[in-house]
C-alpha positions in Angstrom: -111.5 -5.0 2.8 -109.2 -2.2 4.1 -108.4 -0.3 0.9 -107.5 3.2 2.6 -104.6 4.7 0.3 -103.5 6.6 3.3 -102.1 3.5 4.8 -99.6 3.4 1.9 -99.0 7.2 2.0 -95.0 7.0 1.5 -95.5 4.7 -1.5 -98.4 6.7 -3.0 -96.3 9.9 -2.6 -93.3 8.4 -4.3 -95.4 6.9 -7.2 -97.2 10.1 -7.6 -94.1 12.2 -7.6 -92.5 9.8 -10.4 -95.6 10.2 -12.5 -95.9 14.0 -12.1 -92.1 14.1 -12.7 -92.4 12.4 -15.9 -95.2 14.7 -17.2 -93.3 17.7 -16.2 -90.1 16.6 -17.7 -92.0 16.4 -21.1 -92.2 20.1 -21.4 -89.7 21.7 -18.9 -86.7 23.2 -20.6 -83.3 21.6 -19.9 -82.1 24.2 -17.4 -85.4 23.6 -15.3 -85.3 19.8 -15.2 -84.0 20.1 -11.7 -87.6 20.8 -10.6 -88.5 17.2 -11.1 -85.7 16.4 -8.8 -86.8 18.8 -6.0 -90.3 17.4 -6.5 -88.7 13.8 -5.8 -87.0 15.2 -2.9 -90.0 16.8 -1.5 -91.8 13.3 -1.8 -89.1 11.6 0.0 -89.2 14.1 2.9 -93.0 13.7 3.3 -92.7 10.0 2.9 -90.4 9.9 5.8 -92.6 12.0 8.0 -95.6 9.7 7.0 -93.7 6.7 7.7 -92.7 8.0 11.2 -96.4 9.0 11.8 -97.7 5.5 10.9 -94.8 3.6 12.7 -96.8 2.6 15.9 -98.7 -0.2 14.0 -99.0 -3.1 13.5 -101.7 -3.3 11.1 -102.3 -4.9 7.5 -103.7 -2.9 4.6 -105.4 -4.1 1.4 -107.0 -7.2 2.7 -103.7 -8.0 4.5 -101.4 -7.7 1.3 -99.4 -4.9 2.8 -98.1 -5.0 6.4 -97.3 -1.9 8.4 -95.2 -2.7 11.4 -91.7 -1.9 12.6 -90.0 -3.7 9.7 -92.0 -1.6 7.1 -91.5 1.6 9.0 -87.8 1.0 9.3 -87.4 0.1 5.5 -89.4 3.2 4.6 -87.4 5.6 6.6 -84.1 4.0 5.4 -85.0 3.6 1.6 -86.5 7.1 1.4 -83.5 8.7 3.3 -81.2 6.8 0.9 -83.0 7.7 -1.9 -82.9 11.4 -0.8 -79.1 11.1 -0.7 -78.8 9.4 -4.2 -81.1 12.1 -5.7 -78.6 14.8 -4.6 -75.6 12.8 -6.0 -77.5 12.2 -9.3 -78.2 16.1 -9.2 -74.4 16.8 -9.1 -73.9 14.3 -11.9 -77.0 15.1 -14.4 -77.5 18.7 -13.8 -78.7 20.1 -17.1 -78.4 16.7 -18.9 -81.0 16.1 -21.5 -82.2 13.0 -19.5 -82.0 14.4 -16.0 -85.8 13.9 -15.4 -85.5 10.3 -16.5 -82.9 9.5 -14.0 -85.1 11.1 -11.3 -88.2 9.1 -12.4 -86.4 5.6 -12.6 -84.8 6.3 -9.3 -88.1 7.0 -7.7 -89.8 3.8 -9.3 -87.0 1.5 -8.2 -87.0 2.9 -4.8 -91.0 2.2 -4.8 -90.4 -1.3 -5.7 -87.9 -1.7 -2.8 -90.5 -0.1 -0.5 -93.2 -2.5 -1.7 -90.8 -5.4 -1.1 -90.3 -4.6 2.4 -94.1 -4.5 3.2 -95.3 -7.2 1.0 -97.5 -9.8 3.0 -98.6 -11.7 -0.1 -96.7 -13.7 -2.6 -98.3 -11.8 -5.6 -97.3 -8.5 -4.3 -94.0 -9.8 -3.5 -93.6 -10.8 -7.3 -95.0 -7.3 -8.6 -92.6 -5.6 -6.3 -89.5 -7.6 -7.5 -90.4 -6.3 -11.0 -91.0 -2.9 -10.2 -87.7 -2.9 -8.2 -85.8 -4.7 -11.1 -86.9 -3.1 -14.4 -86.2 0.6 -13.6 -82.8 -0.6 -12.1 -81.8 -2.4 -15.3 -82.2 1.0 -17.0 -80.3 2.9 -14.4 -77.4 0.5 -14.8 -77.0 1.4 -18.5 -78.1 5.1 -18.2 -74.7 6.4 -19.7 -75.3 4.4 -22.9 -71.4 3.8 -23.1 -69.7 0.4 -23.3 -69.3 -0.4 -19.5 -72.8 0.9 -18.9 -74.5 -1.3 -21.5 -72.4 -4.2 -20.4 -73.5 -3.7 -16.8 -77.1 -3.3 -17.8 -77.0 -6.5 -20.0 -75.6 -8.7 -17.3 -77.7 -7.2 -14.6 -80.9 -8.1 -16.9 -79.9 -11.4 -18.0 -79.2 -12.6 -14.3 -82.3 -10.8 -13.0 -84.6 -12.3 -15.8 -83.3 -15.9 -15.0 -83.7 -15.6 -11.3 -87.0 -13.7 -11.6 -88.3 -16.8 -13.6 -87.1 -19.1 -10.7 -88.8 -16.8 -8.2 -92.1 -16.9 -10.0 -91.7 -20.7 -10.2 -91.1 -21.0 -6.4 -94.1 -18.8 -5.8 -96.3 -21.1 -8.0 -94.9 -24.2 -6.1 -95.5 -22.6 -2.7 -99.1 -21.6 -3.8 -99.7 -25.4 -5.0 -98.4 -26.5 -1.6 -100.2 -23.9 0.7 -103.4 -23.2 -1.3 -102.9 -19.4 -0.5 -100.8 -16.4 -1.2 -101.4 -14.3 1.8 -98.8 -15.1 4.2 -101.0 -15.8 7.3 -103.2 -18.3 5.4 -100.0 -19.6 3.4 -98.4 -20.5 6.9 -101.2 -22.8 7.9 -101.2 -24.5 4.5 -97.4 -25.1 4.3 -97.3 -26.5 7.9 -99.2 -29.7 6.4 -97.8 -29.7 2.8 -95.2 -32.2 1.7 -91.7 -31.2 2.9 -90.2 -31.7 -0.6 -92.6 -29.6 -2.4 -92.2 -26.7 0.1 -88.4 -27.1 -0.2 -88.5 -26.7 -4.0 -90.7 -23.5 -3.5 -88.4 -22.0 -1.0 -85.3 -22.4 -3.1 -86.9 -20.8 -6.1 -88.2 -17.9 -3.9 -84.9 -17.5 -2.2 -83.2 -17.1 -5.8 -85.2 -13.9 -6.4 -84.9 -12.4 -3.0 -81.2 -13.0 -2.9 -80.9 -11.5 -6.4 -82.2 -8.3 -5.1 -80.0 -8.5 -2.1 -76.8 -9.3 -3.9 -76.0 -12.5 -1.9 -74.3 -15.6 -2.9 -75.1 -17.6 -5.2 -77.1 -14.9 -7.0 -74.4 -12.2 -6.7 -72.6 -12.4 -10.2 -74.1 -9.2 -11.5 -73.0 -7.0 -8.5 -69.3 -6.2 -9.4 -70.0 -5.4 -13.0 -73.3 -3.4 -12.5 -71.4 -1.4 -9.8 -68.4 -0.8 -11.8 -70.0 -0.1 -15.1 -72.7 2.3 -13.9 -72.3 5.8 -12.9 -71.3 6.5 -9.3 -74.7 7.9 -8.3 -76.4 4.8 -9.7 -73.8 2.4 -8.2 -74.5 3.8 -4.7 -78.1 3.1 -5.2 -77.7 -0.5 -6.7 -75.2 -1.6 -4.1 -77.3 -0.4 -1.1 -81.1 0.4 -1.3 -82.5 -2.6 -3.0 -80.9 -4.8 -0.4 -83.1 -3.0 2.3 -86.4 -4.2 0.7 -85.1 -7.6 -0.2 -83.7 -8.5 3.3 -86.8 -7.1 4.9 -89.0 -9.3 2.6 -86.7 -12.4 3.4 -87.2 -11.6 7.3 -90.9 -11.4 6.9 -91.0 -14.7 4.8 -89.1 -16.4 7.6 -91.0 -15.1 10.5 -94.6 -15.8 9.0 -95.1 -18.5 6.1 -91.9 -20.6 6.8 -91.9 -20.5 10.5 -94.1 -23.6 10.8 -92.6 -25.8 8.1 -90.3 -28.7 8.5 -87.9 -27.4 5.9 -84.5 -26.7 7.3 -84.4 -23.2 5.8 -82.5 -21.8 8.9 -79.5 -24.1 8.1 -79.7 -23.1 4.5 -79.7 -19.3 5.3 -76.8 -20.0 7.6 -75.0 -21.6 4.8 -75.6 -18.8 2.4 -74.6 -16.2 5.1 -71.2 -18.0 5.3 -70.7 -18.1 1.7 -71.6 -14.5 1.1 -69.4 -13.0 3.6 -66.4 -15.3 2.9 -66.6 -15.1 -0.8 -67.2 -11.4 -0.9 -64.1 -10.7 1.3 -61.8 -13.1 -0.6 -62.9 -11.4 -3.9 -62.3 -8.0 -2.5 -58.8 -8.7 -1.2 -56.9 -7.8 -4.4 -59.3 -5.4 -6.2 -57.7 -2.0 -7.2 -60.8 -0.4 -8.6 -62.7 1.4 -5.8 -66.2 0.8 -7.2 -65.5 -3.0 -7.5 -63.9 -3.2 -4.0 -67.1 -1.6 -2.6 -69.2 -4.0 -4.8 -67.5 -7.1 -3.2 -67.8 -5.4 0.1 -71.6 -5.2 -0.3 -71.7 -8.8 -0.9 -69.9 -9.7 2.4 -72.2 -7.4 4.2 -75.2 -9.4 3.0 -73.6 -12.4 4.6 -73.7 -10.5 8.0 -77.2 -9.2 7.4 -78.5 -12.8 6.7 -77.4 -14.0 10.2 -80.5 -12.4 12.1 -82.6 -14.1 9.4 -81.2 -17.4 10.0 -82.1 -17.1 13.8 -85.6 -15.6 13.1 -87.9 -17.3 15.7 -85.0 -18.5 17.8 -83.9 -15.2 19.3 -85.7 -12.0 20.3 -82.7 -10.0 19.2 -83.0 -11.0 15.6 -85.5 -8.4 14.4 -83.7 -5.2 16.0 -80.4 -6.5 15.2 -81.4 -6.8 11.5 -83.2 -3.6 11.2 -80.6 -1.4 13.0 -77.8 -3.0 10.9 -79.7 -2.2 7.8 -80.0 1.4 8.8 -76.4 1.6 9.9 -75.1 -0.2 6.8 -77.0 1.9 4.4 -75.9 5.3 5.9 -72.2 4.2 5.9 -72.1 2.5 2.6 -73.9 5.6 1.0 -71.3 7.7 2.6 -68.4 5.7 1.1 -69.9 6.0 -2.3 -70.5 9.8 -1.9 -66.8 10.0 -1.4 -66.3 8.1 -4.8 -68.9 10.6 -6.3 -67.0 13.6 -4.9 -63.8 12.2 -6.7 -65.1 11.2 -10.3 -61.6 11.0 -11.7 -60.3 8.7 -9.0 -61.0 5.1 -10.2 -58.1 3.1 -8.6 -57.0 2.9 -5.0 -53.6 4.6 -5.8 -55.6 7.6 -7.2 -56.5 8.7 -3.7 -52.9 9.1 -2.7 -52.4 12.4 -0.8 -56.2 13.0 -0.1 -55.6 13.7 3.5 -53.2 16.4 2.7 -55.3 18.3 0.0 -58.8 17.6 1.4 -58.6 16.5 5.0 -62.4 16.5 5.7 -63.1 14.2 2.8 -60.2 12.0 3.6 -61.6 11.5 7.3 -65.0 10.8 6.0 -63.7 8.0 3.7 -61.7 6.6 6.8 -64.9 6.7 9.1 -67.1 5.1 6.4 -64.6 2.3 5.6 -63.8 1.5 9.2 -67.4 1.9 9.7 -68.1 -0.9 7.2 -65.6 -2.9 9.0 -67.4 -2.5 12.3 -65.2 -0.2 14.1 -66.7 1.6 17.3 -68.5 4.1 17.7 -70.0 3.9 14.3 -73.6 2.3 13.6 -72.3 -0.8 12.1 -70.3 -1.7 15.1 -73.3 -1.8 17.2 -75.3 -3.6 14.4 -72.6 -6.3 14.2 -72.5 -6.7 17.8 -76.3 -7.2 17.9 -76.0 -9.7 15.1 -73.4 -11.7 16.8 -75.5 -11.7 20.0 -78.5 -12.9 18.1 -76.6 -15.6 16.5 -75.4 -16.9 19.7 -78.7 -16.6 21.4 -80.4 -18.6 18.5 -78.0 -21.3 18.7 -75.8 -20.5 16.0 -72.5 -19.8 17.6 -70.5 -21.1 15.0 -71.9 -18.6 12.6 -71.0 -15.8 15.0 -67.4 -17.0 15.1 -67.3 -17.3 11.2 -68.6 -13.7 10.9 -66.0 -12.5 13.5 -63.3 -14.1 11.6 -64.5 -12.6 8.2 -64.7 -9.2 9.9 -61.0 -9.3 11.0 -60.1 -10.6 7.4 -62.0 -7.6 5.7 -59.6 -5.0 7.5 -57.0 -6.0 4.8 -58.7 -4.5 1.9 -60.3 -1.6 3.6 -56.8 -0.7 4.9 -55.6 -1.1 1.3 -57.7 2.0 0.4 -57.0 3.9 3.6 -53.2 3.6 3.3 -52.9 5.7 0.0 -55.5 8.3 1.2 -53.7 9.1 4.4 -50.2 8.9 2.9 -48.2 11.4 1.3 -49.0 12.7 -2.2 -47.6 11.2 -5.3 -45.9 14.4 -6.2 -43.8 14.2 -3.0 -42.7 10.7 -3.7 -41.8 11.4 -7.3 -40.1 14.8 -6.8 -36.8 13.2 -6.2 -37.1 11.3 -9.4 -37.4 14.4 -11.5 -41.0 13.8 -12.4 -42.7 15.9 -9.5 -44.0 18.4 -11.7 -46.0 16.0 -13.9 -47.1 13.8 -11.1 -48.4 16.6 -9.1 -50.4 17.9 -12.0 -52.0 14.4 -12.4 -52.6 14.1 -8.7 -54.4 17.5 -8.7 -56.5 16.4 -11.6 -57.3 12.9 -10.0 -58.2 14.7 -6.8 -60.6 17.3 -8.3 -63.4 17.6 -5.8 -67.2 18.0 -6.4 -67.9 19.9 -3.1 -71.7 19.0 -2.9 -70.8 15.3 -2.8 -67.9 16.0 -0.5 -70.2 17.6 1.9 -72.7 14.7 1.6 -70.1 12.3 2.4 -69.1 14.2 5.5 -72.7 14.3 6.7 -73.1 10.7 6.1 -69.9 9.9 8.0 -71.0 12.1 11.0 -74.4 10.6 11.2 -73.0 7.1 11.1 -71.1 7.9 14.2 -74.2 9.7 15.8 -76.4 6.7 15.1 -73.9 4.5 16.7 -73.7 6.6 19.8 -77.6 6.8 20.1 -77.9 3.2 19.2 -79.6 2.2 22.5 -82.9 4.4 22.1 -83.1 3.4 18.5 -82.9 -0.4 19.1 -85.7 0.0 21.6 -88.0 1.2 18.8 -87.3 -1.8 16.4 -88.5 -4.6 18.4 -92.3 -4.3 17.9 -94.5 -7.3 16.8 -95.0 -8.2 13.1 -98.3 -8.4 11.4 -99.1 -12.2 11.3 
């Protein structure tokens, strides 16, 4: 057996940092709790360096239970980089809080679960990773211990527990059908297993994975969890667990399910259509910015499921998925960084006059929202282009057309947010009615900016554009072989 812990160095660093941070937080004074956050940041940076160094692959570690290949390497870089951004946002919100250390530790444990989801090459490890990614996330959702946070955590937990049981049932059925839990051996067993039995196992397994991804029909927790949690936690929940879940789903499609007779590509295509369509329709008339972004993330899952549906049918599926994941994570975290920078702005109209008062932040918001739409030269534009190409190449032209129509439709609700941000301030509009002074004071309070979060939003928006421009060389690195 290959049991070299250095093969899992990014995961080991993150786990060790979480344990050490928990111990440090027990005796550090409140004003020094930031040291545990600094330790977590160092672990993330070191993990990214280790992931890049181990990228050539492919290889399997721990008797084939964990795969190290381009999918794992990309997920490591994206998840650890995103965790680093959320650590900064959390530091702004929880500085000198009595539970500051707890936030850092829970965040690292949830990110560790997402990393293990991305590299899992065994059904048992997949189940353990699901639990590790879920339990700390439930606590993070209710971290504020207020009414909305408690409601968000309760809904998140109830849905997660139900779908987790369905996932474990699916794993049990697949084990019974394939007589193995390791993906390569399972692939051989499922090829000759009864189709009905395999189909039942696949449906159960999909329930758990789609819950972590936030896709239809397992999406009901997303709007309430994102709206009820703090902005930093919402940024994490709406972005990073999806990376691990979708990487895990791609690996399942490429290895154990590839030789079965179950029509799982058609099922994934239907789920992709439902996710992008229902997410967009629900986002149309939202006025709360976090709830709008929550439904936006559901629609984005629909686009991300397209390359998974054509796995094995198109050589473009893997690089399209991985590049889109990276571009989406960067752009979505940038949009949430704007939300964190304006903690008093909850509704769309609260952003009125942002361009005049804080032009750099307003431009960052415009870049991130149009980036989520898929406007050139942002990274999501090239990602969507690759996804559409993969769909056509894999024989799902109709799915590419549906995705294109949904992309155009999503412009409506992104513009509903952009329009007040670039329009005149409310004070200007109300001055003639004799309420200019009061409205100006309200707008000034609403648009009070947390500068570190604003700088992070500007950096994320700029990085999204840079990644879009440099997409060609990056795509060339993402098409390596999987561990099989």
